[in-house]
C-alpha positions in Angstrom: 114.2 -105.6 -166.3 113.6 -102.0 -165.1 116.5 -99.8 -163.9 116.5 -99.2 -160.4 118.0 -95.9 -159.2 120.7 -95.9 -156.7 118.6 -93.9 -154.0 115.3 -95.9 -154.2 116.4 -97.7 -151.1 117.0 -94.5 -149.5 113.2 -93.4 -149.3 112.4 -92.0 -146.0 115.9 -92.1 -144.5 116.5 -88.3 -144.4 114.5 -88.3 -141.3 116.6 -90.9 -139.7 119.7 -88.6 -139.8 118.1 -86.4 -137.1 116.9 -89.4 -135.1 120.5 -90.4 -134.8 121.5 -87.8 -132.1 124.3 -85.4 -132.1 127.0 -85.5 -134.5 130.0 -87.8 -134.1 132.9 -85.9 -133.0 136.7 -87.1 -133.6 137.2 -86.5 -129.6 134.6 -89.0 -129.0 136.0 -91.4 -131.2 139.4 -91.0 -129.9 138.1 -91.5 -126.3 136.5 -94.7 -127.4 139.4 -95.7 -129.5 137.0 -97.3 -131.8 135.2 -96.3 -134.9 132.6 -98.1 -136.9 133.0 -98.6 -140.8 130.5 -99.8 -143.3 132.2 -101.5 -146.4 130.6 -102.8 -149.6 130.7 -106.4 -150.4 132.4 -105.8 -153.6 136.0 -107.1 -154.3 138.5 -105.5 -154.5 137.0 -102.4 -152.5 135.6 -104.4 -149.8 135.2 -108.1 -148.9 135.8 -110.8 -146.0 139.0 -112.5 -145.7 138.1 -115.2 -143.5 136.4 -113.1 -140.7 138.1 -109.9 -141.4 136.8 -107.1 -143.7 139.5 -105.9 -145.9 139.7 -104.2 -149.5 141.2 -101.3 -150.9 138.4 -99.1 -149.4 138.5 -100.8 -146.1 142.1 -100.5 -145.7 142.3 -97.0 -146.6 139.9 -96.0 -144.0 141.5 -98.3 -141.5 144.8 -96.3 -142.4 143.2 -92.9 -142.3 141.5 -93.6 -138.9 144.9 -95.1 -137.2 146.5 -91.8 -138.6 143.9 -89.8 -136.7 144.8 -91.9 -133.5 141.8 -94.1 -133.7 143.3 -97.7 -133.7 140.6 -99.9 -133.8 138.8 -99.7 -137.0 135.8 -102.2 -136.8 134.8 -102.7 -140.6 131.6 -104.5 -141.3 130.9 -105.9 -144.7 127.2 -105.2 -146.2 125.7 -104.9 -149.6 126.2 -101.8 -151.5 122.9 -100.8 -151.2 122.7 -100.9 -147.5 125.5 -98.7 -147.2 123.9 -95.3 -146.9 120.6 -96.0 -144.9 122.7 -98.0 -142.4 124.8 -94.9 -142.1 122.1 -92.4 -141.7 120.5 -94.9 -139.1 123.5 -94.5 -136.9 124.9 -98.1 -137.6 128.1 -96.8 -138.9 130.2 -93.7 -138.5 131.2 -93.8 -142.0 130.7 -95.8 -145.1 133.1 -96.5 -148.0 133.1 -98.5 -151.2 135.1 -96.6 -153.7 131.6 -95.0 -154.3 131.8 -92.8 -157.1 131.3 -89.1 -156.5 128.2 -88.0 -158.6 126.0 -84.8 -158.2 122.9 -86.8 -157.6 124.6 -88.8 -155.0 125.8 -85.6 -153.2 122.0 -84.2 -152.7 121.8 -87.3 -150.3 125.3 -88.1 -149.0 128.4 -86.1 -147.7 131.4 -87.3 -149.6 135.0 -87.0 -148.2 137.8 -85.9 -150.4 138.4 -88.3 -153.5 140.6 -91.4 -152.3 141.3 -93.0 -156.0 140.1 -93.1 -159.4 139.1 -96.1 -161.5 137.7 -97.2 -165.1 135.3 -99.7 -166.3 135.3 -103.2 -167.2 133.5 -105.7 -169.2 133.2 -109.7 -169.5 131.3 -111.8 -172.3 130.6 -115.3 -173.1 133.7 -117.6 -174.2 134.8 -116.5 -177.7 133.0 -113.2 -177.5 130.2 -114.5 -180.1 128.8 -111.0 -180.4 132.2 -109.4 -180.5 131.6 -106.9 -177.6 134.4 -104.6 -176.9 132.6 -101.5 -175.2 129.3 -100.5 -173.5 128.5 -99.0 -176.8 128.8 -102.2 -178.4 126.4 -103.5 -176.1 123.9 -100.8 -177.0 124.2 -100.7 -180.5 124.0 -104.8 -180.8 120.9 -105.0 -178.8 122.7 -107.2 -176.5 121.7 -108.3 -172.9 123.7 -107.2 -169.9 123.6 -108.0 -166.1 124.3 -105.2 -164.1 124.5 -104.9 -160.1 121.4 -103.2 -158.6 122.2 -99.3 -158.0 125.3 -99.3 -159.8 126.9 -96.4 -161.9 126.7 -98.6 -165.1 122.9 -98.2 -164.9 123.2 -94.5 -165.5 125.9 -94.9 -168.1 123.4 -97.3 -170.3 120.6 -95.0 -169.7 122.7 -92.3 -171.2 123.8 -94.4 -174.2 120.1 -95.3 -174.9 120.0 -99.0 -174.1 116.6 -100.5 -174.2 115.9 -101.2 -170.3 114.5 -104.7 -171.4 117.9 -105.8 -172.1 119.3 -104.9 -168.6 119.1 -107.8 -166.0 119.6 -106.7 -162.3 121.6 -108.9 -160.1 122.2 -108.2 -156.2 125.8 -108.6 -156.2 129.0 -109.2 -158.3 128.6 -113.1 -157.9 125.0 -112.8 -159.3 126.4 -110.7 -162.3 128.8 -113.4 -163.3 126.5 -116.2 -162.7 124.1 -114.6 -165.2 126.7 -114.5 -168.0 128.0 -117.8 -167.1 124.5 -119.4 -167.5 124.2 -117.7 -170.6 121.3 -115.6 -169.7 122.9 -112.5 -170.7 125.4 -111.7 -173.3 127.8 -109.5 -171.1 128.4 -108.2 -167.8 129.8 -105.0 -166.5 131.3 -103.2 -163.4 134.5 -101.3 -162.7 137.7 -102.6 -164.1 139.1 -103.6 -160.8 136.0 -105.3 -159.6 136.1 -107.2 -163.0 139.4 -108.4 -162.5 138.9 -109.7 -159.5 135.5 -111.3 -160.1 137.0 -112.9 -163.2 139.6 -114.5 -161.1 137.6 -115.6 -158.5 135.0 -117.3 -161.2 137.7 -119.5 -162.2 135.8 -120.7 -165.6 136.1 -121.1 -169.2 132.3 -120.0 -170.2 133.3 -116.4 -169.9 136.3 -114.1 -170.9 137.5 -110.6 -170.8 137.2 -109.0 -174.3 140.2 -107.6 -176.1 140.7 -104.0 -176.8 138.0 -103.1 -174.1 137.2 -99.3 -174.3 135.9 -97.2 -171.4 132.5 -95.6 -172.6 132.4 -92.0 -173.8 129.4 -90.0 -172.7 128.7 -86.2 -174.1 132.3 -86.3 -175.2 133.8 -87.7 -172.1 135.3 -90.8 -170.9 133.7 -92.3 -168.0 136.5 -92.4 -165.1 135.0 -92.8 -161.8 136.3 -91.2 -158.4 135.7 -92.9 -155.2 135.4 -91.6 -151.6 134.1 -92.2 -148.4 130.8 -91.1 -147.2 129.5 -89.4 -144.0 126.5 -88.3 -142.4 125.5 -84.8 -143.3 125.9 -83.3 -139.9 129.4 -84.8 -139.2 131.2 -81.9 -140.7 134.1 -82.1 -138.0 134.7 -85.9 -138.4 134.7 -85.4 -142.4 137.1 -82.6 -142.3 139.5 -84.5 -139.9 139.3 -87.5 -142.2 140.2 -85.3 -145.2 143.2 -83.6 -143.4 144.5 -87.3 -142.7 143.8 -88.6 -146.0 146.0 -86.0 -147.7 148.8 -86.6 -145.2 148.5 -90.4 -146.2 148.3 -89.4 -149.9 151.3 -87.2 -149.9 153.6 -89.8 -147.8 152.5 -92.3 -150.7 150.9 -94.6 -148.4 147.5 -94.4 -150.1 149.0 -95.5 -153.5 150.7 -98.4 -151.7 147.4 -99.5 -150.1 145.5 -99.6 -153.3 148.3 -101.4 -155.4 148.0 -104.2 -153.0 144.5 -104.6 -154.4 145.3 -104.4 -158.1 145.2 -100.8 -158.7 147.8 -98.7 -160.6 149.4 -96.4 -158.0 148.7 -93.6 -160.4 145.0 -93.9 -159.5 145.8 -92.4 -156.1 146.8 -89.3 -157.9 143.7 -87.2 -158.2 143.2 -83.9 -160.0 139.7 -83.2 -159.1 138.0 -82.2 -156.0 134.8 -83.5 -154.6 133.2 -80.2 -154.5 133.8 -79.9 -158.6 132.3 -83.4 -158.8 129.4 -82.5 -157.0 129.0 -79.4 -159.1 129.5 -76.9 -156.2 132.4 -75.3 -158.1 132.7 -74.1 -161.7 
């Protein structure tokens, strides 16, 4: 199947930003006492626990806004591809999904400061019949792979030179797991934390996590992602206030504590790169 770019769903949404009215201010949110947050439906970053939206990204946003004096954080779980169009349409004040800060995304979204980092993950059919231990192995052995539409992994495979016919797109993480479990593909890939959660939830003997998995290396660099919340382009005041509150919680150790609850290493909250650098705005 053909690779779909992350912003394919965003065509025509730039005009929506202007239609949303004036920028969201911190004072208005504090006066209302509530903020609307869109969260990706991707465990452990965001998911429903009963009727409550939770996850690493959801809880980081909740803590940051409450630290800003906005007690009620109404988080709504939606599909990854809906996040930015819904943000630009004015349905949310901010969206969050551990979304990787990348230069091409920075052209269409206003990222806050980096919240945490994460690596990659992979699952294969039981017994690992093709002896796959990396994304490079998938490409070199002409294996088929299921990837969530719009995910970073599509760009990684393109850079690694995969035959696009070997990529099967899924709408969500359960779809990726189902494709592998049914034998439709040889492997599925996603971020490491997502993979660990998906594998546990699958509770099946038909698939396994390969031993000695290694993160992909592209242009000599190991692929590590840096997740951040996303704001509308004209919400500079809100984004800056969010960043300030986030930094306070990082220094207090609260961000590390939050993400640890969702399977991350606390060290993932210690980042040494800025959003500006990741967007290519600084040398």
